[in-house]
N, C-alpha and C positions, 0 to 999 in steps of 0.2 A: 504494500500500500504506500503510495507516495506521501511525502510529508505535506502538512497542511499549507506551508508557505515555501513552495519549491524555489522561488527566486532568491530566497535568502540563504539557500544551501550552497556549500562550496562547489566549484567546478569538479569534474571527474578527476580521479587521481592520475598522476603522470605528468601534470603541468606543474613545474617547480614553482614554489612560492605562492600557490593558490589554495593551500589547505585551509587558511583562515580568511574568509572573505572580508570580515570587518577590518582586520589588520592590513590586508592587501589594499582595501579601499582607502583606509586612513593614510597609508604611505603614498598612494597615488594622489590623493587630495593635497597632501602637504607638498609633494614634489612638483606638482603641475599648476597649482592655482595662480601663483604670481605670473608665470609665463602666459597662461591663458588670459588672465586679466590684462596683461600688457597688449596682447594681440587684439583683444576685443575693444579695449580703449582706443588703440590706434585705428581700428576700423571705424568707430563711431565718433570719436572725439568727445565722448560724453562719459566721464568716469563713473557717475552715479548709475547710469543705465548699464554700463559694462559690469560694474560690481554686482548689481542685482541679477543680471543675466548669467554671470558665471556661477553665482550661488545656485540659481535655479537649475542650471545645467548639471551641477553635481548632484542635486536632489533627484533629477531625472536619471542620472547615471546609476545612483544607488537603487532606484526603482528597478532598473534593468541590469543590475550588476552581474548577474550570472551570464548574460549574453555579452555585456561589455568586456568583462574580464577575460573572455576567451579570445578577444581580438589581439592580433599581433601588436597593434598600435591603438590602445584605447583612446588616446588623445584625438585621433582622426575621427572617432565617433562623437566625442564630446564637443569638439570645436564648432562644427556646424550648428549644433543646438545652441551653444552660447552666442554665436554670431547672429543667428536668426532671431533669437529672443531679444538680444540687445538692439537690433535694428528696429524691431517692433516697438520696444520701449522708447527708443530714440525718436521715432516719428512723432511722438506726443511732446517731445522736448526740442524740436528743431530750433537751431540757433543757440541752444544752451552751451555754455562753455564755462568751466570753473574760473572764477574771477581772479584767484591767486596764482594762476599758472605763470611759470617762468616765460618771458617773452620768446625765448628760443623754442621751448616746448610748444607754445601756442602757434608759432609760425610753422613748426613741423606738422602739427595736427591740421592746420588750415591747408597746408600743401597737400596732405593726404586726402583731406575732404574734397579738394578740387578734382581729384582723379575720378574717373568713372568707377562704379562699384566693382566691376570685375577686375580692372587694373589694380585697384587698391587691394583686393583680396590676393591676387597673385604676387604682388610686391611684398605684402606682409607675410604670406606663407613662405616666400623665398628667404626673407631676411630674419624673421622672428620665429618660425617654426623649428628649424627649417625642415622641409620634406623633399625627397627626391622629385625630380621634375615629372616623372610619370604619375606619382601619387598626387602631386600638386594639380596636375591637369585633371585627374579623376575627381579630386575634391571640389574643384570649381566647375566641373561638368563640361570640359572642353577637350577636344583632341590635343595631343601633345604639341603639334605644330602651332595650333591656335594659341595655346597657353604660352608658348615661347614668344609669339608675336605680342601678346598682351603684356608679358613681362618686359620685353624690350621697350614697348611704348610707355609703360608705366615708369620705368627707370629713366627714360629720356625726358618725359614730361616733368617728373620730380626734379631731375637735375637742372632743367631749364628754369623751372619756377623758383628754386632755391639758389640758383647760380653756383652750384657746386658740381664737381666731377662725380660720376656715378659711384666711384669707389668710396666716397665719403658719406653716402646715404646711411649706411649701417651705423656710423658714429653719431649721426643726428638723432637716431632712435634711442641711443643709450640713456639720455636724460629721462626719457619716459620710463625706462626700466627702474631707474633710481626712485622715481616718484611713486611707483606702485609698491615698493618695499615697505612703505609706511602704512599701507592699508591693513586694517584689523579684520581678521576673518573669524567667523563663528567656528566653534569647536566641531570636529568631525562628527561627534556624537549627535549634535544638533542637526547637522545635514542628513545623517543617516535616519534620524527619527522622522524628519520631514519626508524623506524618500519612502520609508516604511508606511507612513500615514497615507501617502499618495497611492501606494500599491494597494492598500486595503480599500481605499475609496474606489479605486478602479474595479477591484474584485466585486465589491458590493454593487456598484453600478452595473457591472456586466450581468450579475445574477438578476437584478431587477429588469434589465432590458430583455433578457432571455425569457423571463416569466411573462412579461408584457407581450412579447412577440408571439409566444405560444397562445396567449389568450385572444389575440386579435388575428390568429390564423396566418402568421407569416409576416416577414419583413416586406415593406413596400419597396419594390425595385422598378426602376424605369425600364422602358423597352430596350435601352442600350445596355442594360446589365449593370448600371452604376447606381449605388444607393442614392435615393432621392434627397436625403438630407446630407449636406456636405459640411465638413469641418474645415474652416479656413486656416487653422493654426498648423504649425509643423508637427505638433503632437496633439492628441485629442483632449488634453487637459487644458482648460482655460485658467489663466492666472487670476489671482485674487483681485488685481487692480484693473483688469479689463473685462470684467464680467458684466455685460450689458444685456444678457439674455433675460427675457421675460420669465417671471417666476410662475406664471399661470399656464405654462405648457408650450409645446412646440407649435410654431406656425407652419403653414404649407411652405415647401421649399421654393425660393424665388427662381431657381434654375433647375432644369432636369435635362438628362442626356438626350431625350428625344427632341429637344429644342435646338440642338446643335446640327451643323451640317452633316450629311452622310456622305459616304464615298461615292454613291451614285450621283448625288447632287454636285459634288466636285467634278466628277467625270463629265457631266453634262455641260459645265461652264468653262473649263480650262483645257488646255492641250495636254496630251499624254494619255496613255491607256492603262487599264488594269489598276486604277486607283483603289487603295484599300486603307482601312482604318487600322493604325498601329497601336494606339492607346487612347483611352478615355478615362480621365480621373480628375480629381480636384487639385492637382499639382501641389500636393503636400509633401512629397518625398524630396530628399536631397536639398539642394539650395534653391530649387524652384526656377532656375534659369534654363528655359527650354527653347523659347523662340529666339531667332536671330535678333540681336540688339537689345534684348530684354534686360533691363537694369535691375529689377527686383522681382520677387515672386509674384506680386500682384501690383497693379496700378493703384488700387484702393486697398491699402493694408487694413482698413477698418470695415471693409465690405462684409456682406452677409453670406455670400457664396461665390464660388468660382468653378468653372469646368474647362478642362483642356482636352482637345482632341487633335491627334497628329495623323496625317495621311502621307502615303507614299505611292508613287506610280511605278508600275513595272517598267524596267529600263529597256530591254529588248534592243540594245545597241544605241539608243538615243541618250540624251543628257539626263542626269538625275533630276527628278522633280519631287519636291516635298511641299506639303502644305500644313498649316496649323490654324486652329481657331482657339482663342482664349476668350471666354465670356465671363463677365463679372457682374455681380449684383451689388449695388450700393444701397445705403440706408435711405437715401433720398436723392432727388434730382441734382441738388447742389453738389453733393459728394460725387455723383456720376459725372457731372461736368468737369470736376477736378480730375477724375480718373481718365476721362477722355483727353484732357490736356496732357496729363502725365504720359499716357500711352503714345500720343502723337510725338511728344518730346523724346521718347526713347529712340525713335527712328529719325527724327529731324536732327538729332545730335548724337547719332550712333557712334560709339567710340571704337568700333571694330577697325583695326588698322587697314589702310588702303581701301576703305569703303567710300564711295562717292555718291552723293545725292544727285540723281538725274533730273527729277521733276517733282512738283508738288501740285496736287489738284484738290479742289473742293468739289464734293459730289452732292449736287442738289437732289432733292426729292428722295433721299435715303435717310430714314429716321429723322431725329432732331438735329444731329450734327454728323458729318461724314467727311473724311479726308482720305486721299490716296497718295502714297509716296512711292516712287520708283528709285531703287538704289542698285549699285553694282559694286561687288567686291572684286578688286583686281588681284588679290592674292590667288595663287594657283591652288585648286582649280577655280577659274573665274566663275562667279555666280551672279545672277541677276535676280533681284527680289522686288516684288510688288506687295506693298503693305497697305491694307485698308483698316481704318479705325472709325467706328461709328457709335453713336449713342441713341438709344430709344428709351425715353423715360429715365428710369434709374438703372438701366442695363447698358453695359458697354461691351462691344465685341471687337476683337482684333482678328483679322484674317491675314495670313502671310502665305505668299506663293513664291517659292525659290526654285530657280532653274539653273542647272550647272552649265551655262554657256553665256556668251556675250551678245546674244540676239536682242532685238528690240524688245523692251519690256511689254508684257501682255497686259496692257491697260484695260482692254475690253474684258478679258477674263477676270482680272483683279476686281474690276468694278462689279461684274456680275456675281462674283463670289461674295463680296461684301454685301451687296443688295439682298442676296438670298439669305445670308446670315441674319440680317435685320428683319426680313420678312418672317422668319421663324420665331424671332424673339419678341417682336412687337405685339403679338397676340397674348403674351403672358400677362398676369395681373400687374406687374411692375413695368410693362412696356409702355411706349409712348407712340410717337408718329410712326407710321409704317412706310411703305415704299410705293412711289409712283414710277415714272419713267426716269431712270438715273440720268443725271446731267453733269458729267465731269467737266470742270473748267480749270485751266491752268491758272495758278495764283502764285504770288511771291512765296519764297520759302519761309517756313516758320522761323521766327526770331530765336536764335540760340547763341550760346557762347558768352564769353566774358564781355564782349562788346558786340551786341547783335547787328550793328551796322557794318561790321567788318566781316570778311571771309573767315570761315573756319576750316579745319582739316577736312571735314566732310564735303566741302565744295571743290576740293582740288583734284584735278585729273591725274592719271599716272604719268610717270616719266619713263621714257623708253630706256630699256636696258638697266633699270633700277628696280629692285624688288623690295626695298625697305620703305616704311611709311613716312609721310610728312609729319613734322613736329613743329608746332607754332610757338613762338616766343611770347612772353607776356606783352600785353598792350601797354605802350609807353607814350609819353608826350612827344610830339613830332618836332623836336628841336632841330633834327636833321631829317632829310628825306632820301633814304636809300632807294626809293622807287624811281628816282629821276635818272635820266641818261646824260652823257656829256653834251648832247645836243640841246637839251631844254633847261637843265639845271634848275628845275622847279623847286621852290621852297613853300613851306606851309607856316611861315612865321611872320608874314607881312602884316601890315596895318589892317585891322578889321577881322583878321582870322581868329576864329574861336573853335573850341572843342577839337583841337588838332592832335591827332593820335596816329600811331603807326605800329605795324606788326610785321614781323618777318617769319617766313616758313623755310625750314631747311630739312634735309634728309640726312640723318646721322648714321654713322657706321656703314657708309656705302662707298668710301674711297673717293668722294667728290671734292673738288677744289673749294677753297674757302669763299671764292666769289660766287659760287652757285647758290641760288636761292630766289625766293619770291617775296616781294614786299608790297604791302598796301598802305598808303598814307591817306588819311581822311581829315577834312576840316569843314567848317561852315562859315559862310560869308553872307552879306546882304545879297538880294536878288541880282542887282546890276553887277556887283563885284564878282559874284559867282559865275555869271556869263562871261565877264571880261577875263576871269581866271582861265577858263577853258579856251577862249579865243587866243589868249596870250601863248598858251602851250602850243596850240596849232600853228601860230605864226612862227614861233621859234623853231619848231621841227621843220617847217617848210623852208625857212631861211637856211637852216643847217644843211639841208640837202642841196641847196643851190651854192652856198658859199664854201663848203668843205668838200674838196674833191676826194678825200679819203673816206667819206661817209656816204652810204647809200640808204635811202629811206623808201620803204614800201608800205602803203596804207592797206590794211586788211579789212577794215569795217568802219562805217561812219553813220551816226544817227544825230540829227540836229532838229530838236523841237523846242517848243516854248518851255516845257517842263523838264525835258531830259536831253542830255548830250552824251555821246560816246564816240570816241575815235580810237582805233587800234592801229599800231604801226609795228613793223619790223625795222630796227635800226642796226645797220652793220657798219662797223668802223675798222679800218685797217690800222692797227697799232704799229706794225712793222711789216717788212716784206713777207715774213713767215707767220705773223700772228694777226688774226682777225677776231674781233669781239662782236657777238651778236646779242642784241637786246630785243625782247618783246615788251612793248609798253602800251598802256592805254590811259587816257584821261577821261574822266566821267563827271557827270553832274546830274543830281536829282533835286530839283528845287533849289534850295540854298546850300545844299551839301555838295562839296567837290571832292574828288579823289583821284589818285594816280596809282596805277598798278604796274609793277615792273618785274620782269623775270629774266635772270641771267642764266642761261643753260651752260652745260659743260660738254661742248662738242656734240656728239651723237646722243648724249644723255639729255634729252630735251622733251618738251611736249609739242604736239603738232600745232600748226597755226590755227586750225579749226578749234582745237581744245582751248587754246589761249583766248580766242574770241569768245567762246562759250563761257569761260571763266570770267572774262570782263563783263559779260552780260549778267552773270550771276552776281558779281560785285555791285552792279547797277541796281539789281533787284533788292539788294540788302540795304542800300544807302538811305531809303526813307526812314529807317530806324534811328538815324543819327539825330542828335538834338539840334534844334535851330540855333542860330547865332544869338 
């Protein structure tokens, strides 16, 4: 007969050091708690949330200690629980930072916080865990190659932001380790007591649920085979301080699996054959990062339910095709609007290295709000992605279609997929507007980045013969203008110039010369001065082509209207008999905002003329976000 409390029994004999589970847990708790707190604090920047999360994680670990103790690396089980719980706690305390922090520590935490979530995770795992790269990739849910790219991008971004070489990053984290040494921890007996109480509560709840299920003749299951009631947390136990469930019983589930897209519906609307459903669940396992560009488990961390479905087409010699749908239910329409903005932001500012935003569309007559974004990853294998995000009432749906090639994005298929997902959700009790005839319209890209009026990495096209990603410098005041050429020598410091800023993009660790790079400089002037600014650049470039026999100027594009100006040139200068320097340069105006964009290639490692013209047009689309003079 098995013991009454099997989880508290020691693991089977033959595993050294596991004979006494309490002593084993106590040693584990003492040896790992400071390290885990350091990692969790660095992840969130919130010491209070981190401390609470780590304590909670050890409570959960004792609850499952028989299983955890068998693992080769129990920390790899514990850490995701602590991190997930800390991030949920931290969302209620956004902007919180301990007032007495050392300035150096504060700056380090701010720099980490500026990194995308996945990059922050891989950097901290690499420096503070540390774990082998294969295990690191598995823990963050990425293929090894993608994890390597994320780590390189995180290291480069941190180095640029702090102005230190990458070899000094570990030293900058050491003061954080000193700070956590002063944290007072509860005794291990208190933690174990909490874990034991948690286990007993689960056992009692399981008995009650089983009895109730038998009395009502079976558990309610949707047609898709997924339980109709979904638990949004990483573990089924709700914490004491986020319990907002009604005491008078369960309400009907806001989402059910039969309200999601089916493989047949995907097959009918997009290219590819043999589409099949790979998984359908509430996305509660692992770190929850399943969709491309997804930054967090849910767009609404306080939502009431979520369902994820993943599809794949049969290849049969063609490109790989994958699709996803993530549907979320929020507590009200206001929260759903926030979830919609968050979801769109994941893709509008996707941190995936070498990913380029191709287009942005607003889809009319689909739910209450709907957007469609097309993106392309230039990392091999090249992948093209069409993402739709829509809201109907308090329900939000995200559909993602990814194809393993560089063909034209399937806008028609992506629109149809999003519309069908809304058509199925809008009939639910929490749904809102349904679907008419979808009307996709090209619009300006969503404002993202440190300075939304400037280009971001996601706007930049690939460079020929270079496989590394672009890295942007911090935005600084434009006391100088690296975007200018020797022909125009444009400055952004003249009389009347306001809000003058500049940013440079480089590609690190690719063996490129120091002069290689892309720079954008932006400022604002009065209306007449803004027009005169652009005209002045045009005149100087034209005069340079006439007066300097060593310089050749070729115009690639030109737009001249009352509200907008854009001219793009290639400027080629013979520095010597053997050396020629080539510049791609554009001058832009949107209302009272003026800008100059300059790119210095390195021989064959360049972008095409068409790509640079497209980039200049993207820069023009972003200029309206710049403040007026």
